[in-house]
C-alpha positions as CSV (number, residue, x, y, z in Angstrom):
1,M,57.8,24.1,-36.7
2,A,58.0,27.6,-38.0
3,T,60.2,30.8,-38.0
4,P,58.2,33.6,-36.2
5,L,56.6,36.2,-38.5
6,T,58.3,39.5,-38.8
7,A,56.4,42.3,-37.0
8,D,55.3,43.8,-40.2
9,A,54.1,40.3,-41.6
10,F,52.4,39.8,-38.3
11,V,50.4,42.9,-38.3
12,R,49.5,42.6,-41.9
13,A,48.1,39.0,-41.4
14,L,45.9,40.4,-38.5
15,R,44.7,43.2,-40.8
16,D,44.0,41.0,-43.6
17,E,41.9,38.8,-41.3
18,G,39.8,41.8,-40.4
19,V,41.3,42.4,-37.0
20,R,40.9,46.0,-35.5
21,V,44.4,46.7,-34.4
22,R,46.0,49.5,-32.3
23,E,49.7,49.7,-32.4
24,H,51.2,51.0,-29.2
25,P,54.7,52.7,-29.1
26,E,57.7,50.6,-29.9
27,W,55.7,47.3,-29.8
28,K,57.7,45.9,-32.8
29,T,60.9,45.8,-30.6
30,R,59.6,45.3,-27.1
31,N,60.1,41.7,-26.0
32,R,62.1,39.3,-23.7
33,N,64.3,37.8,-26.3
34,H,67.4,38.6,-24.2
35,K,66.2,35.9,-21.9
36,G,66.3,33.3,-24.5
37,R,65.4,32.5,-28.1
38,W,61.9,33.1,-29.6
39,G,61.1,30.2,-31.9
40,P,60.6,27.9,-33.6
41,V,57.0,28.8,-33.0
42,H,54.3,26.2,-32.9
43,G,51.0,27.9,-32.0
44,V,48.8,30.5,-30.4
45,M,48.1,30.5,-26.7
46,L,45.0,32.4,-25.3
47,H,44.7,33.7,-21.7
48,H,42.3,35.8,-19.8
49,T,43.7,38.7,-17.7
50,A,41.8,38.0,-14.4
51,G,41.4,41.7,-14.1
52,R,40.2,45.0,-15.7
53,D,42.0,47.9,-17.2
54,S,45.0,45.6,-17.9
55,L,46.7,47.4,-20.6
56,A,49.6,48.8,-18.6
57,L,50.0,45.7,-16.6
58,C,50.2,43.6,-19.9
59,R,52.7,46.1,-21.4
60,N,55.0,46.7,-18.4
61,G,54.4,43.7,-16.2
62,T,55.5,43.6,-12.6
63,Q,58.8,43.6,-10.7
64,S,58.7,39.9,-10.5
65,L,57.3,39.3,-13.9
66,P,58.5,42.1,-16.4
67,G,56.5,42.9,-19.5
68,P,55.4,42.6,-22.1
69,L,53.1,39.9,-20.8
70,C,51.8,39.1,-24.3
71,I,52.0,40.1,-27.9
72,G,48.4,41.4,-28.0
73,L,45.6,42.4,-25.4
74,I,42.2,41.9,-26.7
75,S,39.9,44.5,-25.1
76,K,36.1,44.2,-24.5
77,D,35.3,46.2,-27.6
78,G,37.3,43.8,-29.9
79,T,40.4,46.0,-30.4
80,V,43.7,44.1,-30.3
81,H,46.3,46.2,-28.6
82,L,49.7,45.3,-30.0
83,L,52.2,45.5,-27.1
84,G,55.2,43.5,-28.0
85,H,56.7,41.2,-30.6
86,G,58.8,38.3,-29.8
87,R,59.4,36.3,-26.6
88,T,56.8,37.5,-23.9
89,N,56.2,36.4,-20.4
90,H,52.8,34.9,-20.9
91,A,53.1,31.1,-20.8
92,G,55.8,30.0,-18.5
93,D,56.8,26.3,-18.2
94,G,54.2,23.6,-19.3
95,S,53.4,20.4,-20.8
96,A,55.8,18.6,-23.2
97,A,52.7,16.3,-24.2
98,L,50.7,19.4,-25.3
99,L,53.6,20.9,-27.3
100,A,54.1,17.6,-29.0
101,A,50.3,17.5,-29.8
102,V,50.4,21.0,-31.3
103,R,53.5,20.2,-33.4
104,A,51.7,17.1,-34.8
105,G,48.4,19.1,-35.5
106,A,46.6,16.7,-33.1
107,R,44.0,17.3,-30.4
108,A,45.2,18.6,-27.0
109,P,45.5,16.0,-24.3
110,A,42.6,16.0,-21.8
111,R,44.9,17.1,-19.1
112,P,48.3,18.7,-19.3
113,G,51.4,16.9,-18.2
114,P,54.1,18.2,-15.7
115,D,55.7,21.7,-16.3
116,A,58.7,20.7,-18.5
117,V,59.0,23.1,-21.4
118,D,59.4,26.8,-21.8
119,G,56.2,28.0,-23.5
120,N,57.5,31.6,-23.9
121,A,59.8,30.4,-26.6
122,H,57.2,28.6,-28.8
123,F,53.8,30.3,-28.6
124,Y,52.2,33.7,-29.7
125,G,50.5,34.8,-26.5
126,F,47.3,36.8,-26.4
127,E,45.6,38.1,-23.3
128,I,41.8,38.7,-23.3
129,E,40.4,41.1,-20.8
130,N,38.2,39.3,-18.5
131,L,37.9,38.6,-14.7
132,G,37.7,34.9,-15.3
133,D,35.3,34.5,-12.5
134,G,32.5,32.9,-14.7
135,R,30.3,36.0,-14.2
136,D,32.2,38.5,-16.4
137,P,30.9,38.1,-19.9
138,Y,33.0,38.0,-23.1
139,P,31.2,40.2,-25.6
140,A,30.5,38.8,-29.0
141,V,33.1,41.3,-30.7
142,Q,35.8,40.2,-28.2
143,L,35.3,36.5,-29.0
144,D,35.3,37.5,-32.7
145,A,38.5,39.2,-32.3
146,A,40.1,36.1,-30.4
147,E,38.9,34.0,-33.3
148,R,40.4,36.3,-35.9
149,V,43.9,36.8,-34.4
150,S,44.1,32.9,-33.8
151,A,43.0,32.3,-37.4
152,A,45.3,35.1,-38.9
153,V,48.4,33.5,-37.2
154,C,47.5,30.0,-38.2
155,R,46.6,31.0,-41.8
156,A,50.0,32.8,-42.1
157,H,51.9,29.7,-40.9
158,G,49.6,27.0,-42.6
159,W,48.6,25.6,-39.2
160,S,45.2,24.0,-38.3
161,A,42.9,25.2,-35.6
162,E,44.6,22.5,-33.2
163,S,47.5,25.0,-33.0
164,V,45.3,27.2,-30.9
165,V,45.5,26.3,-27.2
166,A,44.7,27.7,-23.8
167,H,47.0,28.5,-20.8
168,K,44.9,25.9,-18.9
169,E,45.8,23.3,-21.4
170,W,49.4,24.0,-21.1
171,T,49.9,23.9,-17.3
172,R,47.9,22.6,-14.4
173,R,48.6,25.9,-12.5
174,K,46.2,27.9,-14.6
175,I,42.6,28.1,-15.4
176,D,42.5,30.6,-18.2
177,P,40.7,31.4,-20.4
178,S,37.4,30.8,-19.0
179,F,35.5,29.7,-22.2
180,S,35.4,26.5,-24.1
181,M,38.5,26.0,-26.2
182,T,36.5,23.3,-28.1
183,E,34.1,26.0,-29.3
184,M,36.9,28.5,-29.9
185,R,38.9,25.9,-32.0
186,G,35.7,25.1,-33.9
187,R,35.2,28.8,-34.8
188,V,38.8,29.1,-35.9
189,A,38.5,25.9,-38.0
190,T,35.4,27.3,-39.7
191,R,37.2,30.6,-40.5
192,L,40.2,28.8,-41.9
193,R,38.0,26.7,-44.2
194,A,36.4,29.8,-45.6
195,D,37.9,31.9,-48.3
196,R,39.4,35.0,-46.7
197,P,37.8,38.1,-48.3
198,V,40.2,40.2,-50.4
199,R,40.8,43.2,-48.3
200,K,41.1,46.5,-50.2
201,P,43.9,48.9,-48.7
202,V,42.6,51.8,-46.9
203,Y,44.5,55.1,-47.1
204,E,44.5,58.2,-44.8
205,P,42.4,61.0,-46.3
206,F,44.1,64.2,-47.1
207,P,44.2,66.3,-43.7
208,G,44.6,69.6,-45.5
209,A,47.7,71.6,-46.3
210,A,47.3,73.6,-43.0
211,F,47.9,70.4,-41.1
212,F,51.6,70.4,-42.0
213,V,53.0,73.4,-40.0
214,P,56.3,73.2,-38.5
215,G,56.3,71.5,-35.1
216,R,53.1,69.7,-35.7
217,R,53.2,66.3,-34.0
218,S,51.1,63.3,-35.0
219,P,51.6,59.5,-35.8
220,L,50.3,60.4,-39.2
221,I,53.5,62.4,-39.9
222,T,55.7,59.2,-39.2
223,E,53.6,57.3,-41.7
224,V,54.1,60.0,-44.2
225,G,57.8,59.8,-43.7
226,R,58.0,56.1,-44.0
227,R,56.1,56.3,-47.4
228,L,58.4,58.9,-48.6
229,V,61.4,56.7,-47.7
230,A,59.7,53.8,-49.5
231,E,59.2,55.9,-52.7
232,G,63.0,56.8,-52.6
233,C,62.4,60.5,-51.5
234,G,63.4,60.3,-47.9
235,R,66.0,62.9,-47.0
236,Y,66.4,62.1,-43.2
237,T,69.5,61.7,-41.2
238,I,67.3,60.7,-38.2
239,G,63.7,59.6,-38.5
240,P,61.3,59.8,-39.8
241,G,59.4,60.8,-36.7
242,P,56.1,62.3,-35.5
243,R,57.0,65.9,-35.7
244,W,56.9,67.9,-39.1
245,G,60.1,69.6,-39.6
246,D,62.6,70.5,-42.3
247,A,63.6,67.0,-43.3
248,D,59.8,66.1,-43.9
249,R,59.4,69.3,-46.0
250,V,62.5,68.5,-48.1
251,S,61.5,64.8,-48.4
252,Y,58.1,65.8,-49.6
253,A,59.4,68.3,-52.1
254,A,61.5,65.5,-53.5
255,W,58.2,63.4,-53.8
256,Q,56.5,66.3,-55.6
257,R,59.5,66.5,-58.0
258,K,59.2,62.8,-58.7
259,L,55.6,63.4,-59.8
260,G,56.7,66.1,-62.2
261,Y,56.1,69.2,-60.2
262,A,58.6,72.0,-60.2
263,G,59.2,75.5,-58.9
264,S,56.7,76.7,-56.3
265,D,54.5,73.5,-57.0
266,A,57.4,71.5,-55.4
267,D,57.5,73.5,-52.2
268,G,57.3,70.4,-49.8
269,V,53.8,71.2,-48.5
270,P,51.3,68.3,-49.4
271,G,48.5,69.1,-51.6
272,R,45.6,66.8,-52.4
273,A,46.8,65.5,-55.7
274,S,50.3,64.5,-54.5
275,W,48.9,63.1,-51.3
276,D,46.5,60.9,-53.0
277,R,49.3,59.4,-55.0
278,L,51.5,58.9,-52.0
279,R,48.9,56.5,-50.5
280,V,49.7,56.7,-46.9
281,P,48.2,53.6,-45.3
282,R,45.6,54.0,-42.5
283,T,47.0,52.6,-39.3
284,S,43.9,52.4,-37.2
């Protein structure tokens, strides 16, 4: 039994495990929590999409099954697309016996019991892009990503590999994912036994002063604003946001003054020296 990770702790755990992450707009607040509580959480549930180009479907869902349909979509190239955080429409009702096994850290039953428990409330759900027909391959980088995301969540919660389950183990209605869960749990167990390498932080390189012109739009500008706020230099009434404007310039000038610059050297336009000391984390 565990309280769900916060969105920030969750993405940090993925990156610490070496997962290549792409954060989609508003993923941290997109969920189905208004339909019921998310948590306590007990494990990770893996699925396959049974289709291609599933990003929009997993994010938005359908009229009868609104999105997000998972927390993350694992694409063929091994990228984990973060689409939601919280309760998502991925599991549906399933086996109380499997849930009990996961909670106990025991092996999944050979066959799921009747649908009796709401899995959306208790599992982190990940969709894996695959047709699920037995002929569509799972590239090595995709399976590696599935292993890493599963291990990342288990490591963060102190769970064993037995907390990683398949949709097909949850309910008799499903057949996904179409690979061996015994092998996947073995991979996760091996990873959890290994010492996780210390991952050095990676920062955004200086894009040049000419990048910061009024009206410039970029996700990087949002990250700059967040760092300025964290350093106590944010001068925003709304934001920060992706468009470089007066509030960003005033906030950056406050950062320059904090570093000891004055006069024209604290003009609110980033220079290499002040930029390097701000340490804006790379987000992709």
